[in-house]
Structures are given as C-alpha cells and as structure tokens.
N, C-alpha and C positions, 0 to 999 in steps of 0.2 A: 630468123624472125624472133626467136626467144630473147635474143639480146635486145632487140628493139622493144619488145614488150616489157622487159625488165627496166630499160632506160625510161620508157614511158611511165611505168608505175613509180619509179624513183622521182621522175620529174613532177608527176602529179602529186606525190607525197610532199615534195619540197614546196610546190605551189600551194597546196593546202596548208602547210605549215606557215608559209609566208603570209597567206591570206589570214590565217588565225592570228599571227603576230600583228598584222595590219589592223584587224578588227579590234584587237586588244588595245592598240595604241589609239585608234579612233574612239573607242569606248572611254578610255582614260582621258582623252582630250575633251570629250563631251562632258564627262563628270567634272573636269577642271573648269570648263566654261560655266557649267551650271553652278558650281560652287562659287566662282568669281561673281556671277550675277547675284547670288544670294548675299555674298559679302558686300558687294557694291550697293545692292538694294535700290538706290535711287538713280543708278545709271541705266538709261534706257538702251536696250540692245538694238543696234541699228543694222545688224548683219555684217558689220565691218569685220575685217580680219582681226583675230585676237591680238596680234602684235600692234596694229594701229590703235586698238582700244587701250592697250597697255601704255603705248607712247602718249596718248592723250591723258591718261590718268597720271603719268609721271609729270607731264607738263603742268597739269592742274595742281599737283602736289608742290611743284616748284613755285608756282604762283602763290599758293597758300602760305608757303614758308616766307615769301617776300612780303605778303600782306601782314603776317604775324610780326615780322621784323620791324616793319614800318609802324604798326600799331604799338609795339613795345616802346619805340622811341616816343611816340605821341603820348601814350599813357604816362610814361616816365616824366616827360617834360611838363605835361599838364598837372600831374599830381604834385610835382615840385613847385609849380607856379601857384598852386592852391595851398601849399604848405603842409601837404599830407604825405609826401613821398616816403618819409622815414617812419611815419606813425600809423598809417592805415594798413591794417591786415588785409583788407579787400584789395588794395592796390598791389600789395606784395603777392597775393595769390593770383591776381590777374596777370602780373608780369611773369610769374612762374608758368601759367598756362600759355602765354604768348611765346615765351622763350622755348618751350617744349613743342609748340605747335600742336598741342593736344590738351585734352581736359585732364589736368593734374588735380585741380580743386574744383569740385562741383557745387560748393557752398558759397559762392561769391554773391549771388543775388538773393535777396534784394540788397543792393549796394547802399551803404550809408557812409557819411563822413563823421568820424568820431572826434575830430580835432576842432575844438571850439575856436581856435585861433587860425582857422583855415583861410580866412580872408587876407591875412598878412602877406602871403606869397612866400615862395621858397628862395633859396640862395641863388638859383640860376636866373631868376627873373629880376633880381635887384640890380640896379645899375650903379 
C-alpha cells in the first residue's frame, strides 16, 4: 500500500505541475490576446479562434499592399500627366508612403502643386 501511496503522491505532484504549466500557458495566451487587441485597437473581437483572427489580419494586410501598389501606379501616372512627377515633393513623399505601405512621411497634407507649368502634361501622356 505504501508503494501505491507514493505513486499516487507522485502522480498528483505531476498533475499539479502540469496544471501549473497549463495555467501559465493559458495566462500567457490570454495576455497575448489582450495585447493583440490593444495593438489592433479597431478590430472587434468576435470570439473567433486567434489563428482565424491572424489569418484575416494577414489577408487584410495583403489586400492593403495590393491597394498601395495600385495607388502607387495611379499617383505616378497622374502626377506625370500633370507634369509634376519629377518636381513635386508631395508626390515623391506620397510615393514613398505607398511603396512602403506605411506612413513614412506625415507632412504631405495639405497637398499643393508647386509647378506653374503643371497644365502641360508629362512625358508619358504625350503622343
């Protein structure tokens, strides 16, 4: 019977240790989710599994990269058509922001056109 009691105590100790580890992991995950919510700020928590939330965030990031790439092309073409592609500091800064998909320059607005010959058009629009 003493052997059984020792095994029982050892088993209970291991169980308590494993439960402690599980609680630590659960607590760490809870802190991570809280931190993620804090960082995300505007993402409403829906009770979805954290992996599903992360997958949606990655998909949204990919979409934003695509939007920035397309906007980069449009801004470049339109600024060239207006004759300000190479002369506008605002255009250059906006293209920097779009190419990085993040705010590199926060002093773009208010935007103004500094080129008095802007109506003439750029080289890509001339036929």
